[in-house]
N, C-alpha and C positions, 0 to 999 in steps of 0.2 A: 073443429073437425073431430068426428068420433074415431077413437082409436080402436084398431082391430086387435083382439086378443091373440097372442102368439101361443102356439102349442109346441110342446117338447115331448120327446119320447125318452123313456128310461134308458140312460146311457148311450143314446144315439142322436141327440139333438145336433143338427148339421152345423149351424152357425148361430151363435148367440150375439145379438146386436148390441151396439153401444148403449141404447136406451133401456137395456134389460134391467140395470140396477137402479133405475129411477123409480123406486118403490115407495118413497116416503109418504105419498098420498094415496096409495092403493093397498088394499089387503089382498094377499094371494093365499090360496089354499095349498097346503103341502101335506106330505105323508111322513109318518114315523114308522120305523120298523121295530118290532119286538122279537126277541129270541123265541124260537119255537121250542128248542130242546132245553133251554135254561129253566131254572126254577123261578123263585121270586125275583121280579125285576127290580124291586126296591133294595135288594142287597147291595151293600157298598162294594164297588169293584175292588179287586185286590190292590191295584196300583194307587187307589185313593186313600188307603189306610195309612200311608206314610205322609210325613209333613211335606207340603209342596214348597218348591223353590221359587224365588222371585224371578220374573221373566221380563222385567222392565228395561233391562239394558243388555247390550250385546257383549258376550264374553270375548276375551282375547282369542279363544279357540275358534269362535264363530267367524272371526275376522280373517282367519287363515284360509288358505286354499282348502277346499272341502275334500273331494274325492280324487280329482284328476291330478296326475303328477305333472311336473313342469316339463317343457320341451322347447325346442327352438321356435316352433310356431307360436302365434299369439295364444294366450291362455283364454279359456272361456270367461274367466273373471274379468278380463280386459273388455269383453263385450258388455258386461254389466256396468263398468265404469263409463263406457261409451254411451250406453242408453241413458244413464243417469245424467251425464253432462249434456246430452241432447235435450233432455226435458228442461234443464235449467235455461238453456240458451234460446229455445224456440217455443213460442206459445201455441203454435199450430202443429198438430201431429203431422210429421213428414215421413214416417216409416209405417209399414204395415203393422209392426208390433205395437206402436203407439196408437195407431188409428183404430185397430180392431181388438186389441187386448189390454188397453189401458184400464187400470183399476180392477181387472179381472184375472190377470195372470195368463201365462202361456200354457195352452193345453198340451198334455202329453201327445194327444193325437194330432196336434199341429205339427209335431216333429215327424210322426210316422206318415202322415198324409203328405208332408213336404218331401220326405224321402221317396214316397211312391211316385209323385210327379209334381214338380214345383209349379209348372204351368197350370195344372189342374187346381192346385191350392190357390194360386193367384186368381183364377177365374171364380173359384168358389167364394172367395172373400169379396170380390168386386161385383159379381153378377148373379149370385145364388138365387135371389128372388126373381129378378127380371128374366133370367134365362131358363127358368124352370120349365121342363117339358120340351125343350127344343132339340133334345137328342133322340127323339123318336121312341120306338118300341123297346130299345135296349134299356131305357130309363125305367120303363114299367117292370122289366125283369129285375132290375136292381132294387126297385121298391119292394117287390115280392120277396126277394132274398133278404132284404134288410128287415122286413116285418117278421120273417121267420126267425132271423137271428135275435131280434128283440124279444119275441115270444119265448125263445129258448132261454135267454138270460133271465127273464122274469121267472120262468119255471125253476131254474137253478136257484135263484134268489129266494123264492118262496119255500124251498125245501128247508131253509134254516132261519128265515126271517119272516116277520109278520108286519105288514104296513099299518101304521096308525096315523090318522089325519091331524095336521096342525095348520094354523094360519100364521104367516109371517107378514110383518108390516114394513120392514126396512132392510137395507143392505146389511146392517149389523145382524139382524135376525137371520138373514140368508147365510152369512158366514158362520154365525154361531151354530146353525143347523149342521153345516158341514163338519165342524169341529166336534160337535156332540156325536154325530154319526161315527167319526173316527174313534172317539173315546169308547163308545159302546161296542164298536167292532173289535177294538183291542181287548176289551173286557171279555167278549165272547171268545176271542182267540185264546186268551189265557185260561179260560174256564173249560172250553170245549175242544180246543185245538183246531178250530176252523171258523172262518168268517168269509162272507162274500159281499161284493159291491161296496168295497171299503174306499171312501173318499179320502184323498190326501192333498194337503196344501203345504208346500215346502219351499224353502229358499233354495233354489236350484244352483245359484252361483253366489259369489262373495257379496255382491250387492247389485241392485238395479233390476234384476229379473227374477220373478217367482213363477213357479209352475204348479198346476193343479191337475188332478186326474182321479180316476176311479179304478181301483184294482179289482179284477174279476173275482179272485179268490186268494186268500192267504191261509196256509195250513202249517201246523207245527211239524217239524221233522221228528220222526219217532225216536231217534236216538240222541242227537245233540240239541234238540229243542230249539233249533234256529228256524225262523219263519221261511217258508218256501212260497214264492210268488207264482201264481198260475194265471195264464190267459187262455180263455176258451173262445174259439171261433167256429162258425158253422159254414158248411159248403153246400152248394146246390147239387152238385154231382158227386158221386161216391169215388172221387179220385184224390190222390195225394197232391197237396198243393205244390206249386212250382217253387223254385228256389227264390225267386223274387218275392213271392208271398211270404215264405218262411223268413226271409231277411227282414221284411217289414214288420212281421210279428216279433222278431227278436229285438229290434230297435225299441218297439213300444214297451216290451217287458223289461228290457234293460233300463229304460228311462224310469219305470216304476221303482226298480231296485235302487237306482241312483237317488231318487227322491226319498225313499224309505230310509236308506242309510244316512243321508244328509240329516234327516229329521231326528233320528234316534242317536246320532253321534255328536251332535252339536247343540249348544244352547240356542233355544228358539229366539230370534231377534224380534221381539214383539213391537218395539218402536218402529222399526222399518216395515214390519207387517202392517201396522195401522196406517202408516204413511202411504205405502204402495197401493193398498186397496181403498184408501180414503175412508177410513172407518173411525168412529168415535168410540174409544174403549169404555167410556163411562155411560154410554147409552143403555137404558134399561131394555131388557129383553121383553118380547111380547109374553102375555100370560101363558100361552100354550107352551113356549119354550122353558119358562120358569118351572112349570109343572113337569115338563119332560126331563129337565135336569134333576129335579127332585126324585122322580121315578127311577132315574138312572143311578142313583146312589150318591149324588152330590147336589148341593144347592147353589145355583148361580142366578144372580139378579142382573148382571151386566155382561157384556161381551168380554171385558177384561178378566172376569172370574172364570169364564169358559176357557180362555186362552191359558190361564194358569193350570187348569185341569188337563188341557191338551198337552202342555209341556210335561206334566207329571206322567201322563200316559206314555209319552214318547220316551221318557227317562227309564221306564220299566221294560222297554223292549231292547232287543239287540239287533245288530245288523242282520239282514236277511242272508240266506244261504248263497255263497259265492259260486258253488259248483253245481247247483241244481235249480235252474229256472225251467218251468214247465210250460210248453206251448202245445195246446191240444186243438185238434180239428175234428169236429163231429159232422156227421151226415144230417142234413135237414130232413131227409126222407125217413131215416131210421135213427132216432136219437141215441139208441144204445150202441150204434156203430161208430167206433173211434177210428177215423181214417188215418190219423197220424198223431203220435205224441212224442215230441222232441224234448229231451232234457239236455240242457247246454249250460256252459259256464259263463259267468259274467266277464266281459272284455271291456274294461274301462277306457283303454286307449282307442279302441275302435269306435266306441260310442262317442268319445270326445270328438273325433274327426267328423262323425255324422252330424252331431249337434252344431259344431262350428260351421259346417257346410249349410245347414238349415238357417242358422242365425244370419249368415251373410245375406241371404235372400230376404229374411224378415226385417233386417235393419237397413235394407236398401243399398247394400254395398255392391250388389251385382244384380243383373236381370234374372228373371226366372228361367231355368233351363228346361229343355224338353227331355223326354225319356230317350234312352239309348235305342239303337236300331233293334237290338234283340228283345227289347221290352215294349216295342210298339204295339203288341197285342193288347196292352192296357187301354189303348185309345178306343177300342171297340166297346169298352164298358164305361167310357167317360161321357157324362151328360153334356159336356161342353165341347165335344168333338167337332161340332159344326162351326165353332168359333176358332178352332185351333188350326194354324197353318201347317202344323206337322202331321195332321191326320190325313190318311188316305183310306178310302172306303174298303179297299181290299185287304186291310190289315188283318192278319191272322189273330183270332181270339183264343183266349184260354179261360179256364174256369175261374169264376169270381167267388169270393167268400164275403161274409157279412162285414159291414163297416160299423164302427162304434165311435163314441165320443166320450168326453170326460165329465159331462154333466149328468148326474144320476136323477133324471127327471122322467115324468110321464104325463099324459093328458087324459082328462076325463071326457065323456061325451058332451058335457055342457060347456066345454072350453076352459075349465079351470086348470091351473097349472099345479102339479104335485111334485114335491121333493120327498126324500126319505131319510130317516135316521133310525138307529137301532138301539133297542134297550133290552 
């Protein structure tokens, strides 16, 4: 049977299916990003001038609890142990996390989408292809809003980055590309004080669960030189977002901070990384990535060598700003119009509760819940409303903003799939 090529959009691919990483016998086309403002791209990044440290083993520090403090309720790390033990005992995936995110990591937007509506997240995982288009005209409006959001993020990206095409041949190439993207993004951040569309792969918990994401923007604080994380969203109407929408954006941005801080504060557990994502550290990179690493200021022949440079880049960074996370809402009609810009402090305890609540659903410990009565306006924007028993047609609607995802991808007119990294 002839396979249909899947298309993905930059930073907005809805669901990436389990066969996505079966790339060993197929060549896919990807993009590289070059700095626009930087000078020679072959200059060795500042963080690569020092001697790199070995990352073959997990330090004692990495085995400790990462960012969240202890409490009477179960720790997030306990869910990591739960997931790891489930994998040992059962050969068939029996949780949503195992079935849909095995060997790929848990997306940051999996957390934010689950917080938005657990039932919608469940429908999206189970029926996304089959049920497409069943929600009527509202889905068309969502598609238009999403396209506008995609276009704006591409525009913001292109202000500081230039895409360069590469071809990857394996899952090791795919992961190496993400890590090189991060290395070059950190280089740009250190040299220019700003980078965008920064992919991040981090051990979210003590063991068992990893998370991946793409940070819209990272900028250096003007005085203390700590990184500030920024999330940009666009809106159809020129109105201030509701509290539910702001809450959802805060969760997403706090997750990025949690991953960033975990990554730069702990030794990178490379062995667990290779095992979790089912990667061969000694596999040779494709020729395009070998050239790309050389152009980025370091020479890498294998995934393992890229991981060493990834850890070195992380070692050069500090924890992101605790008191200044920035959530921006722009008008789709007028890009210069900032509808709302919220600066807020990181709240680790609150984020812990939200992630625990999401994990209980993803690990099958309880059924998917519906939105509360005051948030039932969300149903009017859900493409699965016709399937949901909680939906009533007279539900009051509210303004919707663009949705995004953690895979920095886009599609060409000929159906080729593109990814991006930065030099």
